Structure formats: C-alpha cells, structure tokens
C-alpha positions in Angstrom: -0.1 -0.1 0.1 1.4 3.5 -0.5 2.5 5.6 1.6 -0.3 8.4 -0.1 -2.8 6.0 0.7 -2.0 5.0 4.3 -1.7 8.8 5.1 -5.2 9.3 4.0 -6.7 6.3 5.5 -5.1 7.4 9.2 -7.2 10.1 8.7 -10.1 9.5 7.7 -9.8 7.7 10.8 -8.5 10.3 12.9 -11.5 12.1 14.7 -9.5 15.5 15.5 -8.4 16.0 12.0 -12.4 15.5 11.3 -13.2 18.2 13.5 -11.0 20.8 12.3 -11.7 19.6 8.8 -15.2 20.1 8.3 -15.4 23.7 10.2 -12.6 24.9 7.1 -13.8 26.9 4.4 -11.5 25.5 2.3 -12.0 21.8 2.7 -15.5 22.7 2.3 -14.7 24.1 -0.9 -12.5 21.0 -1.6 -15.2 18.4 -1.1 -17.7 19.5 -3.7 -15.1 17.6 -5.9 -16.9 14.5 -5.0 -20.9 16.0 -3.2 -23.1 18.7 -5.1 -23.7 19.9 -1.0 -24.2 19.3 2.4 -28.3 19.6 2.0 -30.6 17.1 0.6 -31.8 19.3 -2.2 -28.5 19.7 -3.3 -28.3 15.9 -4.0 -31.6 15.7 -5.8 -30.9 18.6 -7.6 -27.9 16.7 -9.3 -30.1 13.1 -9.9 -32.1 15.3 -11.9 -29.1 17.1 -13.9 -27.4 13.4 -14.4 -31.3 11.8 -14.4 -31.7 14.4 -18.0 -28.4 12.7 -19.4 -29.4 9.2 -19.3 -27.5 8.6 -16.4 -28.9 6.6 -13.0 -27.9 7.8 -9.5 -28.0 6.6 -6.0 -28.4 9.0 -2.7 -26.1 8.4 0.4 -26.6 10.1 3.9 -23.0 10.7 4.7 -22.5 9.6 8.2 -21.7 6.2 10.2 -21.3 4.9 13.9 -23.7 6.3 15.2 -24.0 6.0 19.6 -27.9 5.8 20.3 -31.2 4.0 18.8 -32.5 7.3 19.0 -30.0 8.5 16.1 -30.6 5.2 14.3 -34.1 6.4 13.9 -33.4 9.1 13.2 -31.3 8.2 9.7 -34.0 5.7 8.9 -36.9 8.1 8.6 -34.6 10.5 7.0 -33.8 7.9 4.3 -37.9 7.2 4.2 -38.6 10.9 3.5 -36.0 10.8 0.7 -37.7 8.1 -0.5 -40.8 10.4 -1.1 -39.0 13.1 -2.7 -37.1 10.6 -5.2 -40.8 9.0 -5.7 -42.5 12.6 -6.1 -39.9 13.5 -8.7 -40.2 10.5 -10.5 -36.5 10.3 -11.0 -34.0 6.8 -11.2 -32.8 6.8 -7.7 -31.9 4.5 -5.8 -30.6 4.3 -1.8 -27.5 3.1 -0.7 -27.4 2.6 3.3 -24.4 2.5 6.2 -25.0 -0.2 8.5 -23.0 1.8 11.3 -25.3 4.8 10.7 -28.0 2.8 11.9 -27.4 1.4 14.7 -25.0 -1.7 13.6 -22.5 -0.5 16.7 -25.6 -1.4 19.1 -26.5 -4.4 18.1 -27.4 -5.8 14.8 -31.1 -6.7 15.9 -31.3 -2.7 16.1 -29.6 -2.3 12.5 -32.0 -4.7 10.9 -35.3 -2.5 12.3 -34.0 0.6 11.3 -34.1 -1.2 7.2 -36.6 -3.0 7.6 -38.4 0.1 8.4 -36.8 2.1 5.1 -37.3 -0.5 3.1 -41.5 -0.9 3.7 -41.2 2.4 2.7 -39.9 1.4 -0.5 -42.2 3.2 -3.2 -41.4 0.4 -5.9 -40.2 -3.2 -4.8 -37.8 -3.3 -8.0 -35.9 -0.9 -6.3 -32.2 -1.7 -4.9 -31.7 -0.7 -1.9 -27.7 -1.1 -1.6 -26.2 -1.9 1.8 -23.0 -0.6 2.2 -19.9 -2.4 3.0 -18.2 -1.2 5.8 -14.4 -1.8 7.4 -13.9 -5.7 7.7 -14.4 -6.6 11.0 -18.6 -5.6 9.9 -19.1 -8.1 7.6 -20.2 -11.0 8.9 -23.3 -9.1 10.7 -23.4 -7.3 7.6 -24.5 -10.3 5.4 -26.4 -11.6 8.4 -28.5 -8.9 8.3 -28.7 -8.9 4.5 -29.9 -12.9 4.7 -32.4 -12.2 6.4 -33.5 -9.6 5.1 -33.9 -10.9 1.6 -35.9 -13.2 3.1 -39.0 -11.5 2.9 -38.0 -8.2 0.9 -37.0 -8.2 -2.9 -33.7 -6.6 -4.2 -31.8 -5.7 -0.8 -28.3 -5.6 -2.6 -25.0 -5.3 -0.4 -21.6 -4.0 -1.4 -18.6 -6.6 -1.3 -14.9 -5.5 -1.6 -12.3 -6.9 -3.6 -9.1 -6.6 -1.7 -10.6 -9.1 1.1 -9.3 -11.9 1.3 -13.1 -13.9 1.9 -14.7 -11.9 -1.1 -14.5 -15.1 -3.8 -16.2 -16.9 -1.1 -18.9 -14.4 0.0 -19.7 -14.0 -3.6 -20.8 -17.9 -4.5 -22.9 -17.9 -0.9 -24.7 -13.9 -2.6 -25.3 -15.7 -5.4 -26.5 -18.7 -4.2 -29.1 -16.8 -2.0 -30.0 -14.4 -5.7 -28.9 -11.5 -3.8 -27.7 -8.7 -6.2 -24.1 -7.5 -5.7 -22.4 -4.8 -6.0 -18.6 -4.9 -6.4 -15.7 -2.4 -5.2 -12.4 -2.7 -4.8 -12.5 -1.5 -1.0 -11.5 2.1 0.9 -10.6 0.7 4.4 -7.1 0.8 6.0 -7.2 -3.1 6.7 -3.8 -5.5 7.4 -2.4 -7.6 5.2 -3.9 -10.9 6.9 -7.5 -9.5 6.0 -7.1 -7.8 3.0 -4.6 -7.9 0.0 -2.1 -4.9 0.1 -1.1 -4.9 -3.8 -2.9 -2.6 -5.7 -2.3 -3.9 -9.1 -3.5 -7.8 -7.3 -6.5 -6.3 -6.0 -7.1 -5.4 -9.7 -6.9 -9.1 -10.5 -9.2 -10.3 -8.2 -12.4 -7.8 -9.1 -11.8 -9.0 -12.6 -11.6 -12.5 -11.3 -14.7 -12.2 -8.9 -16.5 -9.8 -11.7 -16.5 -13.0 -14.5 -18.0 -15.2 -11.9 -20.6 -12.8 -11.0 -21.1 -12.5 -15.1 -21.2 -16.0 -15.2 -23.8 -16.2 -12.5 -26.1 -14.2 -14.6 -25.2 -15.8 -17.7 -26.5 -18.8 -15.9 -29.4 -17.4 -14.8 -28.2 -17.4 -11.7 -27.9 -14.6 -8.8 -28.6 -11.4 -8.4 -28.3 -8.1 -10.2 -24.6 -7.1 -10.5 -23.0 -3.9 -10.5 -19.5 -3.0 -10.2 -18.3 -0.1 -8.7 -15.4 1.7 -10.5 -13.6 4.3 -12.0 -10.8 1.7 -13.8 -11.4 2.0 -17.1 -9.4 -0.6 -17.9 -11.7 -2.8 -15.6 -14.9 -1.8 -17.2 -13.2 -3.0 -20.9 -12.7 -6.1 -19.0 -16.0 -6.6 -17.9 -17.4 -5.5 -21.3 -15.8 -8.2 -22.9 -16.3 -10.6 -20.3 -20.0 -9.7 -20.5 -20.2 -9.9 -24.3 -18.4 -13.7 -24.2 -20.9 -15.3 -22.0 -23.4 -13.1 -23.8 -24.5 -10.9 -20.8 -27.1 -8.5 -21.3 -26.1 -5.0 -20.7 -29.6 -5.1 -18.9 -28.2 -7.5 -16.8 -25.7 -5.8 -14.8 -24.7 -1.7 -14.4 -21.3 0.1 -13.7 -21.5 3.1 -10.4 -19.5 5.6 -10.0 -19.2 8.7 -7.6 -19.9 11.8 -8.9 -17.4 14.3 -9.7 -15.0 11.4 -11.1 -14.9 10.0 -14.4 -17.8 12.1 -16.2 -16.8 11.9 -19.6 -16.5 8.1 -19.0 -20.0 8.3 -17.6 -21.1 10.0 -19.9 -19.6 7.6 -22.8 -20.8 4.5 -21.2 -24.5 5.6 -21.1 -24.2 6.7 -24.3 -23.0 3.2 -25.8 -26.2 1.7 -23.8 -24.5 0.9 -20.9 -26.9 0.9 -17.4 -25.0 3.6 -15.6 -25.4 4.6 -12.0 -24.1 7.9 -10.2 -23.2 8.3 -6.1 -24.2 11.5 -4.9 -23.7 11.7 -1.1 -25.0 14.8 1.2 -24.8 15.9 5.1 -22.3 17.2 6.6 -20.8 14.6 8.1 -17.9 14.2 5.3 -14.7 13.9 6.3 -14.1 10.6 6.1 -16.0 9.5 3.3 -14.2 12.7 1.2 -10.7 10.8 2.6 -11.5 7.2 1.3 -12.6 9.0 -1.8 -9.2 10.8 -2.2 -7.1 7.4 -0.8 -9.0 5.4 -3.2 -6.7 7.6 -6.0 -4.3 9.4 -4.3 -3.9 11.7 -7.7 -7.5 13.4 -6.6 -4.6 15.0 -4.0 -3.5 17.2 -6.4 -6.4 18.2 -8.6 -8.1 19.2 -5.6 -4.9 21.6 -4.7 -5.0 22.9 -8.5 -8.7 23.8 -7.9 -8.5 26.0 -5.0 -5.4 27.6 -6.2 -7.6 28.4 -9.3 -10.3 30.1 -7.2 
C-alpha cells in the first residue's frame, strides 16, 4: 500500500482532524469535488441533472457509527423522506445505506429494524436498496442481516470489497441466495491478513470476481450485478467478459462516484450501458472524503489545483 494512501486512510479515522477540517471553508470547498452540497436539495438537484443526461443515481446520507438508537431512528426516517422525494420527482434513483449509521454498533437487531423501516417505505419493490459494506470487522454481521432481510424483501443488495481475501466465498454465498451484489475494490485500512495490499493484485481479484458474477448471470443464477469502479481498463475487461458470455447490457450496471470520470460515465451511457452515479450529502463528509482521495491519491493534486484556481 502506497504511503499517500496509508496517510489518507489514517486521516479518515482521525476524529480530531475531522472536527478541524469540517469547519474550514477551504476544505468544504474542496469536498465539492465529490458531493454537490451538504443538503438534500443539492443532492436531488444533481440526480435530476444526471437523469436528464441518461444516467441513473444513488443517494446516500453521509455518516457512520451512531451511538444511540434514537440517532439510528432519525437516519431511517431521513431515508424514508428521501424515498418520498424521489418518488415525487420521478427519477431513477436508489438508496445506499451504511449499517453503522443505522445502529449496527449498538446491535444487529437495531440495525435490522431500521432497515425494515426503510424497506417498508420503498415506493417500488423493484428498486434496489443497497447496503454498504464498511470495514472488515462488520462483514459477518452485515451479511447476516442481508440474509435475513432477503427472506422477506426483494432486491436488498449488498456491497462486497474485492481486496478482502474472503470475498470470493461471499460472492458465491450471495449468488446462491440471489442477492444483488455491488462489487468495489475496498477503501478501508486493513491488515495483510485480511486484505490484499498490492493494487495490481486487487485489480486481478476484482476482474476474477466480476467474471464469476457475470457467469452466474449467464446461467440465470444470482441477483443483479453492479460494478463500482472508475478503472476504465477493468470496465473494458468486464464488457468483454459479458460479451463473451452473452450477458445482456440490462443484466448489470457500472456505478461511479459523483464528480469522477464524468466523460467515461457519459460515454458508457451513450453506448447503451447502465450507469449509476452515487450522489452524497450531509455534514459528516470528512471520513468519506478522505477514503475517496485514498482510492486515487492523484485526486489530491486535482483538489489543490482547483482551490488555487479560485
């Protein structure tokens, strides 16, 4: 793991830095690289703009590790309100939620209950509600909740991280359950005993996992597949594999972050591929923002240049 990535991931876990930087005007401006604004209206406006260009969206409220059941309930109610706003505006937009923001640190049952509340307010059963995967310590409890919810709710999807050694087994497990999977590379600081450390090895594992998911789709198995990456070489490999397996373009999608690879997003959409962009909002953006920079440290220089240009 590169030194810049290590430093950024360390910063993402530092509460003192979060308190310092979230109140500074220059870092708030820098964060606009990846989120249109801290309020919901900014996020919804961005989803409408992208929708007019043929690109679907996901919305997530930033924040994690709540410390009370009341806070978890507030987050669940916020997501219910978001769903109502999405339905009113008739936009192709899904939700992406973090388990620790819904009380997973308190208990699995509290988290499951909050997710039940969100799912019961879903305006259309075919819309996927995506459950994010956080650090490796939460994988087992998150997957257990997903398994329980999938027994009574359609289209509960979950994120899996390609850098974890265990993920090939988890992919097979979710294919058997027909649970939708979003595959990402992984953005937390994990030891070598848990996660692959070398970027090239992570990329190879990502491609291998994607081929397993596409193979399941070709055989009519598993749930819907989403590939969360901005790596155009990986995207090309996924497209080629899907073509060789005769997997249709409507059987999977590419998911990217707001503000990154905008030309690539539009190019894929123009070619008929499903593209979905994650639009975030909220004031608790610092840990998330540091992890986004850590995914591609070259973005730090982009941010610096954008600030100097103002």
